[in-house]
C-alpha positions, -999 to +999 in steps of 0.1 A: +332+716-066+364+707-044+384+680-058+389+664-024+358+663-021+347+621-016+310+605-026+303+570-015+292+550-044+250+555-040+254+590-041+278+593-070+255+570-090+226+591-088+248+620-098+258+603-125+220+591-137+234+552-135+225+524-114+244+512-084+249+476-099+264+500-126+289+522-109+298+492-090+309+476-125+324+504-135+346+504-106+360+467-105+365+469-147+384+503-136+366+525-157+359+542-125+390+555-098+376+547-065+394+552-032+395+523-007+383+531+030+401+518+059+371+496+062+370+484+026+345+512+011+348+529-022+349+563-023+344+580-056+363+617-058+340+646-073+372+648-102+363+612-114+327+620-114+330+652-135+346+634-162+315+616-169+292+646-168+286+666-196+303+703-193+282+730-172+292+761-154+277+745-124+295+744-090+278+722-075+280+683-086+241+677-078+233+707-100+236+693-134+209+667-122+184+679-103+161+685-132+175+658-150+145+634-141+115+644-152+107+613-164+106+574-151+131+561-180+156+552-165+182+543-196+195+578-201+224+587-224+239+620-217+254+633-249+261+667-271+236+671-300+258+667-337+231+672-361+201+680-364+183+670-395+144+680-410+129+658-437+091+665-438+072+658-410+107+641-394+140+648-380+167+631-373+191+642-342+224+626-340+246+628-304+275+620-296+280+601-263+314+590-247+332+592-283+300+568-300+270+583-323+231+578-316+206+587-338+172+592-329+141+598-354+118+618-340+089+646-352+097+677-371+074+695-344+092+681-310+126+689-322+114+724-328+096+724-298+126+718-275+148+740-303+175+714-310+207+726-323+240+711-330+260+720-296+235+714-269+234+690-246+209+664-247+201+628-232+191+598-253+165+578-235+163+546-246+131+527-239+128+495-256+135+498-293+127+533-292+152+562-283+134+599-276+158+627-275+156+648-239+169+685-243+191+694-210 
């Protein structure tokens, strides 16, 4: 990806896996830097989008997200697995997301089937009061 490449807010939101209104709020709250066009429209530099994406070898900014959404849930937080602990039929999976930790209890069978290991990239899918893990 070229460092001078600019994305419109909708494309930037799509590549980050967030909604357009969320991206606009990030811009207004200065969490995400944007460049204003002569017409007053926001453009987001590729380098800004990269700050929020997990580190991959992919060169195309959208390539890391091609297989991201094979599920209808939209509240996905991408992070790194910091711990997988098995206890009987259950497994506790802890993710580090933006410097914070989120924990999910899933079946041990599911954790083994997904081959979850410390250091892998995964997403926490938040649905109501449940948090599920999606292997990335």
